[in-house]
C-alpha positions in Angstrom: 10.2 -15.2 -4.4 11.2 -12.5 -0.7 10.8 -8.8 -0.8 14.0 -6.8 -0.6 13.5 -3.4 -1.7 11.7 -0.5 0.7 8.9 1.6 -0.2 11.3 4.6 -0.3 13.5 2.4 -2.9 10.2 1.4 -4.2 8.8 4.7 -5.0 12.2 5.9 -6.3 12.9 3.3 -9.0 8.6 3.7 -10.4 9.0 7.4 -10.5 12.4 6.7 -11.8 11.5 4.2 -14.8 8.0 5.8 -14.9 10.2 9.6 -16.2 13.0 7.1 -18.3 10.1 5.7 -20.4 7.8 8.8 -20.7 11.2 10.7 -23.0 11.5 7.4 -24.6 7.7 7.4 -25.9 7.8 12.0 -25.9 11.2 11.1 -28.4 13.0 13.2 -25.6 16.3 10.6 -25.0 16.1 7.4 -27.2 15.7 4.0 -27.2 18.1 3.2 -23.8 15.1 5.7 -22.0 13.7 2.0 -22.6 15.5 0.4 -20.2 13.4 2.2 -16.9 11.4 -1.1 -17.7 13.5 -2.3 -15.0 13.0 -0.4 -12.2 10.1 0.2 -13.0 9.0 -4.1 -13.0 11.2 -4.3 -10.1 9.7 -1.3 -8.2 6.4 -2.9 -8.8 7.1 -6.6 -7.9 9.2 -4.9 -4.5 11.8 -7.6 -5.5 15.7 -6.8 -6.9 17.3 -10.3 -8.3 21.2 -8.0 -8.4 20.3 -6.8 -4.3 20.1 -11.2 -4.2 23.0 -11.3 -5.6 24.8 -8.8 -3.7 22.9 -9.9 -0.6 21.7 -6.6 -0.3 18.0 -5.4 1.2 16.3 -2.2 1.5 13.4 -3.2 3.2 13.0 -4.2 7.0 13.0 -7.4 7.6 10.5 -9.6 8.3 10.0 -11.4 11.5 9.0 -15.3 10.9 5.6 -16.5 12.0 7.0 -19.0 15.3 10.2 -17.6 16.2 11.1 -15.6 18.4 
């Protein structure tokens, strides 16, 4: 799994995920708030399967060793 989520995208995902899970824990929103685990996890690991599926990436390409 090569990272496909950039820095700003990761921060936004983590903050949104924490907000949703926190709101669910606090009873502010219903059980659907637990879906916040998905952006929280993808932001934490830096990889999004949906981005891979659609060929999108928000992080810069890393230069491979030995290529010019």
